[in-house]
C-alpha angles and dihedrals in degrees: 000000000000119000110215141160127262116200142180136181116225125176090346094308128112120228124187139181137183113247143170107252100219094043093045091053090053088053089053087055092052091246105095140080115250093212091056091048097057118083099182117023094223134103113220134193087205119014094188092056094039091238108162118209114243123238089248091057091047092048093047093049105033102021087235142065095209104124100208092048090051092044091053089052094048090050098044099037102028136052125290112204114235127208120237088245093055093047089049090052092045092051092049090053091048092050091051090050092052092047091050090051092049093049091051098044109029138072142175128254090283096051094255120137122242125242122242091248094054092049091050091050091047092051089055094044091052090046089230116179112211109203132192098272118114108288092237092060092057101044099087092051091043093053092050090053092046090053086072091066107025135023099254132156132182118231105231133189113214113210140163120222134181119210118200115242095251093059102041095096094050094046103039096089091052091053103044097078091058102033121129093170143344136208125191109215126216092253090056096257119137120230116195137178107214136186109209127179106256094234092053097050099095092047089049093052091046090055093043096048091047090059097039097035089236095306094129123112117215139185132184113233132197118258114276108260 
């Protein structure tokens, strides 16, 4: 297990702790145990120099001197250093996720799906950089770049949905990557027209209904001419 540094800047001061990478990332996801994530139970102002933060500095910046409470805040709100090996593994997983989405949702000019090998080759030919953002947010731009080297189109479902006012804040980030247009209604509800890859529609509705408890109204629309 990799031992790395987690850090945060509060009130202009830097605070750092030693953590286990895997355990710390679980804490960030709300699944891990903070005591297992911490490698050395000390808060530093500079790990490399071994400079330990004073109680006064901790109290002033975190309103507490409780180490594990501070450590949890540093891990969840700050930055957890990642090893190169971890970043490489993370990137490979993201590439595989993008390829899977493309295979499920895209076809050539004759409506035939592409193979994994052809998609991989096209990604290299188009010099496409897949970053660490959610795969769904990158698909539209990736398809546009792929169209320079292969005749590829994404199979989209065009829908209109209405989100009740009390759920608009929680759902907006889920909608923005697929949004064609939006209209805020007089009652505070949000009406959107979305274009969603066909193979991702079920997963999209699952996420949306989980947030809104099924209170969303939806309607299938014809493709935009």
